[in-house]
C-alpha positions as CSV (number, residue, x, y, z in Angstrom):
1,M,56.1,77.9,-110.4
2,N,55.8,75.3,-107.5
3,I,59.6,74.8,-107.5
4,W,60.0,78.5,-106.7
5,W,57.5,78.4,-103.9
6,I,59.4,75.4,-102.4
7,M,62.6,77.1,-102.7
8,L,61.4,80.3,-101.1
9,I,59.5,78.5,-98.3
10,G,62.5,76.2,-97.8
11,G,65.0,79.2,-97.6
12,L,62.5,81.0,-95.2
13,I,62.3,77.9,-92.9
14,T,66.1,77.5,-93.0
15,F,66.5,81.3,-92.1
16,G,64.1,81.2,-89.5
17,M,65.6,78.2,-87.8
18,R,69.1,79.6,-87.8
19,F,68.2,83.0,-86.9
20,S,66.2,81.8,-83.9
21,M,69.1,79.8,-82.7
22,I,71.5,82.9,-83.1
23,Y,68.8,84.9,-81.2
24,L,68.4,82.6,-78.4
25,L,72.0,81.8,-77.7
26,G,72.6,85.7,-77.7
27,K,70.1,86.0,-74.9
28,L,71.3,82.9,-73.0
29,E,74.4,82.4,-71.0
30,V,76.0,79.2,-72.5
31,P,78.1,77.4,-69.9
32,Q,81.8,77.2,-70.7
33,A,81.9,73.6,-71.1
34,I,79.4,73.7,-73.8
35,R,81.1,76.4,-75.6
36,N,84.4,74.4,-75.5
37,S,82.4,71.3,-76.9
38,L,81.0,73.5,-79.9
39,R,84.5,74.1,-81.0
40,F,84.6,70.5,-82.1
41,V,81.5,70.4,-84.1
42,P,83.1,71.9,-87.3
43,P,86.0,69.5,-87.5
44,A,83.8,66.7,-86.7
45,V,81.2,67.5,-89.4
46,L,83.9,68.3,-92.1
47,S,85.7,64.8,-91.2
48,A,82.4,63.0,-91.6
49,I,82.0,64.4,-95.0
50,I,85.4,63.9,-96.3
51,F,86.8,60.8,-94.7
52,P,84.2,58.5,-96.6
53,E,85.1,60.2,-100.0
54,L,88.8,59.4,-99.3
55,F,88.7,55.9,-98.0
56,I,85.6,54.2,-99.3
57,R,85.9,52.6,-102.6
58,S,83.5,49.9,-104.0
59,G,81.8,49.4,-100.8
60,G,84.9,48.9,-98.8
61,I,87.7,50.6,-97.1
62,D,90.6,51.1,-99.6
63,L,93.9,52.2,-98.0
64,S,96.1,51.1,-100.9
65,L,98.6,53.2,-102.9
66,G,96.3,52.8,-105.7
67,N,93.5,54.9,-104.1
68,S,94.3,58.4,-105.8
69,R,91.8,60.2,-103.5
70,W,93.5,59.0,-100.6
71,M,96.9,59.7,-101.8
72,A,95.7,63.3,-102.8
73,G,94.4,63.7,-99.3
74,L,97.7,62.9,-97.9
75,V,99.4,65.4,-100.0
76,A,96.8,68.0,-98.8
77,V,97.4,67.0,-95.2
78,I,101.1,67.5,-95.7
79,V,100.8,70.8,-97.3
80,A,98.2,72.0,-94.5
81,R,100.7,70.9,-91.9
82,L,103.7,72.8,-93.6
83,T,102.0,75.8,-94.6
84,K,99.0,76.3,-92.5
85,N,97.3,78.0,-95.7
86,T,93.9,76.9,-96.6
87,L,93.8,78.0,-100.1
88,L,97.2,76.4,-100.9
89,T,96.0,73.2,-99.1
90,I,92.9,72.9,-101.5
91,L,95.0,73.6,-104.5
92,A,97.7,71.2,-103.8
93,G,95.1,68.4,-102.9
94,M,93.0,69.2,-106.4
95,I,96.5,69.2,-108.3
96,A,97.6,65.9,-106.8
97,L,94.3,64.2,-107.4
98,L,94.4,65.5,-111.1
99,I,97.9,64.3,-111.5
100,L,97.3,60.9,-109.8
101,Q,94.1,60.2,-111.8
102,A,95.9,61.1,-114.9
103,F,98.7,58.4,-114.3
104,S,96.4,55.8,-112.9
105,G,93.6,55.9,-115.5
């Protein structure tokens, strides 16, 4: 039963923090420079999550052709650039990774 209390309290705290920021930012006039800067937060966070998974293998940076994740990421970048379709990009990257891992291992 304790785990349910922890999940409930954690969810309420998370909701409260997010709601308070939305509520406060809705009432404050945020300067244009800050608004422009905030546009770069999602790509920066996404890059911080994805790049280590693509490039770091065995404690070091692996940019070799044997790194199937890096190659699948490259396929995904090319598909994203050509199609500008998020779903197609994800599918192409996943399929490329499955194919590359099947042939490498």
